[in-house]
Structure formats: structure tokens, C-alpha cells
C-alpha positions, 0 to 999 in steps of 0.5 A, spaced: 861 614 322 863 620 317 863 618 310 870 619 307 872 620 300 878 621 296 878 626 291 882 627 285 884 634 284 887 637 278 887 644 280 882 645 274 875 647 273 872 640 273 875 637 279 874 643 283 867 642 282 867 635 284 870 637 290 864 642 292 859 636 290 863 631 294 863 636 300 855 638 299 853 630 299 857 630 306 864 627 305 870 628 309 874 630 303 882 628 302 885 631 296 889 628 291 894 631 286 900 628 282 906 632 280 907 627 274 912 631 270 907 636 267 909 642 263 907 647 268 907 647 276 901 652 276 896 647 276 899 644 282 899 650 286 891 651 284 890 644 286 893 646 293 889 653 293 882 649 292 884 644 297 885 649 302 879 654 300 874 648 301 877 645 307 880 638 305 882 634 311 888 632 308 892 634 301 897 630 298 901 630 292 904 624 289 910 625 285 911 620 279 915 622 273 911 620 267 916 624 262 920 618 263 915 614 257 913 621 254 908 620 248 904 626 250 904 634 249 904 635 256 910 630 258 914 631 252 917 638 250 918 636 243 910 635 242 907 642 241 900 643 244 895 644 239 892 651 238 887 649 234 881 644 232 884 637 232 881 630 230 881 624 234 885 623 240 889 629 241 897 629 243 895 632 249 892 625 252 897 622 257 898 615 256 894 611 261 894 617 266 887 616 269 888 608 270 895 610 274 891 616 278 885 612 280 890 606 282 894 611 287 887 613 290 884 607 291 890 605 295 890 612 299 882 610 299 884 603 303 888 607 308 884 612 310 878 608 310 874 612 305 868 609 301 869 613 295 873 616 290 871 622 286 874 624 279 872 629 274 872 625 268 867 628 263 864 624 256 861 630 253 865 637 253 871 633 253 878 632 248 876 625 247 880 621 252 879 614 252 880 614 260 874 619 261 868 614 258 863 611 262 865 604 260 872 605 262 870 607 269 865 601 269 871 597 268 876 600 273 870 599 278 870 592 276 877 591 277 877 595 284 872 590 287 877 585 285 884 588 287 883 590 294 882 588 301 876 592 302 873 590 295 874 582 297 871 584 304 865 586 301 866 594 303 869 596 296 870 603 294 866 606 290 868 610 284 864 617 283 864 620 277 859 626 277 861 630 272 861 625 266 854 626 263 854 634 264 856 639 259 862 644 261 856 649 262 852 644 266 858 644 270 859 651 271 852 652 273 853 646 278 859 649 281 857 656 281 851 654 285 856 651 290 859 657 291 866 654 287 871 660 286 873 658 279 878 664 280 882 659 284 883 654 278 887 653 272 885 649 266 890 651 261 895 646 258 900 651 257 899 656 263 905 661 265 908 661 271 903 666 274 898 661 272 895 665 266 892 661 261 893 662 253 886 662 251 888 658 245 889 650 247 883 645 247 882 646 254 881 654 254 876 653 248 872 649 252 873 653 259 871 659 255 865 657 252 862 653 258 862 660 262 859 663 256 854 658 255 852 658 263 852 665 263 857 665 269 862 671 269 869 668 266 874 670 272 880 666 268 886 670 267 889 670 260 896 672 258 897 679 254 
């Protein structure tokens, strides 16, 4: 029986790398994206491109309206995306986003009979989001084992986080070795309709520095 995995694919650099890693480990990949009311649709288009290019068995987009609760620069147009260094948890944090996403991924994993869920959380070069930390993933795994039919029957779904202890440069090097086409991806928090990056937000700064440190050509398309 082939191994199956649900892979969360946002359209960004990290999740594209995770998908390549899951495929390299021999998983048949079912990719999952979320239309949750984020600022732009360019990342959803990028996610579809990445899933298709990497031969996902199925690509699913689940619609959620996180704008109804707001609380983030990504879901509330009245909150500006920071273009400089900030301290603490930034306003681009979307309340409980990974908990919601993982829960839906967990349900789909049970439906398709997947043994694993891959998510590109990172606790090294990241924006300080609380739901990207190893202790959060450990706690979620414990909950998932208790919350599912598969878990109580002893065949629980493993939450895989292959990027969690890697720097952005390390992530890019891994992806480059696996022939990830980063030109397909969009990481910017405020990309335009054509998917071009602002080059100023936290995500753009991390991405740009990662390519520089990795010594890999940056194929990102920037505005202007």
C-alpha cells in the first residue's frame, strides 16, 4: 500500500519545499490550500501551480471566512502590513490559523487514509507566530491522537514538520537540491494581482535574505 500524505500548500516558498520533501520521501501527496479571506489571491494561484507542477494526486481549496473575526493585517484591510522591523508577535499573525488549518487537514487525512500531514512551520527564520513552535506541534499531535478514529484505533496521523529547525537559507538549499521552481511561489503578504512581491514586508525580507545566504539565484518578481 502506498504512503499518503496531506500537504498544506500556501503558495509560498516553505510549503513548496515541504511538498518536494514529502514526495522525495515516497508519499502520494494530497495538497490542501485555504481561501480564508487573505489580502490577495495570488498565493492561491501559486499554490495551484506548485501542486500541479509537483504532481499532487489531488489539490483541494477549502473556503473559510476568517475576515469575520479579523484581528490580523492579512484579514482586516484597516490594519496595515508592517514594512519595517517589529517586536513581539506581529500584526500579520492570523489568530488560531494553523489550528484551524491542521484540523481540516486532519479530517481530510482520515478520509483519504493518509498516514501523515506535512506543514511548513518554522521556528528559526520566522515572524514569531506562536503556532509555528515545536511545543505547539507536539501538543497538537497529542490532541490529534485523541480526537480521531484513526488515532484511537492505533493508526494515528503523524504531523510532519521537516522545516521547523531549518534556517531560511537551509530551506532554500534543500528545495534547490530537490529542483523546486521557486519562481512558481508567492511569499509576499501584499503581493499584487500578478503575484509580484512588495520587497518590504517581513516575509519578503526573510525570503530575500534566505536566497542571498543560500547563494541561490532569487527568482522572485518584485513590483517596480
